[in-house]
C-alpha positions as CSV (number, residue, x, y, z in Angstrom):
1,X,1.1,-13.9,21.5
2,X,-2.4,-14.6,20.1
3,X,-3.1,-11.0,19.3
4,X,0.0,-10.7,17.2
5,X,-0.8,-13.9,15.3
6,X,-4.3,-12.7,14.6
7,X,-3.3,-9.3,13.2
8,X,-0.4,-10.9,11.2
9,X,-3.0,-13.2,9.5
10,X,-5.2,-10.2,8.8
11,X,-2.1,-8.4,7.3
12,X,-1.5,-11.4,5.0
13,X,-5.0,-11.1,3.6
14,X,-4.8,-7.4,3.3
15,X,-1.5,-7.6,1.5
16,X,-3.1,-10.1,-1.0
17,X,-5.9,-7.7,-1.6
18,X,-3.5,-4.8,-2.0
19,X,-1.5,-6.7,-4.6
20,X,-4.7,-7.6,-6.5
21,X,-5.8,-4.0,-6.6
22,X,-2.3,-2.8,-7.4
23,X,-2.2,-5.0,-10.5
24,X,-5.6,-3.6,-11.6
25,X,-4.4,-0.1,-11.0
26,X,-1.2,-0.8,-13.0
27,X,-3.3,-2.0,-15.9
28,X,-5.5,1.1,-15.8
29,X,-2.4,3.3,-15.5
30,X,-0.9,1.6,-18.5
31,X,-4.0,2.3,-20.5
32,X,-4.0,5.9,-19.4
33,X,-0.3,6.2,-20.3
34,X,-1.0,4.8,-23.8
35,X,-3.8,7.3,-24.3
36,X,-1.8,10.2,-23.1
37,X,1.2,9.3,-25.2
38,X,-0.8,10.0,-28.4
39,X,-0.4,13.7,-27.6
40,X,2.5,13.7,-25.2
41,X,4.9,10.9,-26.2
42,X,7.2,11.2,-23.2
43,X,4.4,10.6,-20.6
44,X,5.6,8.3,-17.9
45,X,2.8,7.2,-15.6
46,X,3.6,3.6,-14.9
47,X,7.2,4.0,-13.7
48,X,6.1,6.9,-11.4
49,X,3.2,4.8,-10.1
50,X,5.6,1.9,-9.3
51,X,8.1,4.2,-7.7
52,X,5.4,5.7,-5.5
53,X,4.3,2.3,-4.4
54,X,7.9,1.3,-3.5
55,X,8.3,4.5,-1.5
56,X,4.9,4.0,0.2
57,X,5.9,0.5,1.3
58,X,9.0,1.9,3.0
59,X,7.1,4.8,4.5
60,X,4.4,2.4,5.9
61,X,6.9,0.2,7.5
62,X,8.9,3.0,9.1
63,X,5.8,5.0,10.1
64,X,4.3,2.0,11.8
65,X,7.5,1.1,13.6
66,X,7.6,4.7,15.0
67,X,3.9,4.5,16.0
68,X,4.3,1.1,17.6
69,X,7.3,2.1,19.6
70,X,6.2,5.5,20.6
71,X,2.6,4.6,21.6
72,X,3.2,1.3,23.4
73,X,6.6,0.7,24.9
74,X,5.6,-2.8,26.0
75,X,5.3,-6.4,24.7
76,X,2.2,-5.2,22.8
77,X,4.2,-2.8,20.6
78,X,4.5,-5.6,17.9
79,X,0.7,-5.8,17.8
80,X,0.6,-2.0,17.5
81,X,3.0,-2.1,14.6
82,X,1.0,-4.8,12.8
83,X,-2.3,-3.0,13.4
84,X,-0.8,0.2,11.9
85,X,0.4,-1.7,8.8
86,X,-3.1,-3.3,8.5
87,X,-4.8,0.1,8.7
88,X,-2.5,1.7,6.2
89,X,-2.7,-1.2,3.8
90,X,-6.4,-1.1,3.8
91,X,-6.3,2.6,3.1
92,X,-3.9,2.1,0.2
93,X,-6.0,-0.7,-1.2
94,X,-9.0,1.7,-1.3
95,X,-6.8,4.3,-3.0
96,X,-5.8,1.9,-5.7
97,X,-9.4,1.3,-6.6
98,X,-9.7,5.0,-7.5
99,X,-6.5,5.2,-9.7
100,X,-7.6,6.0,-13.2
101,X,-11.0,4.5,-12.6
102,X,-12.9,6.9,-14.6
């Protein structure tokens, strides 16, 4: 199905952008954690940030499966699932740009 292939390709690009921004956000979070540890030695930002991303990935996948199946019980549901993932990935990428950005 051409529509599915198109959105799958867009998802690949969006995932690459997400990973790039995630790495930048991790670096900023590490810097923030280092600064905070001067006064609060037990501060754990990076591990929480990584855990939140793992949880978000699971949430995105399950949420989009639900949306795809419940909104379009047809051959197009795969496209609906992928479009949902694309939308959520773009939103998450924008969020990463704001993490500890000043």
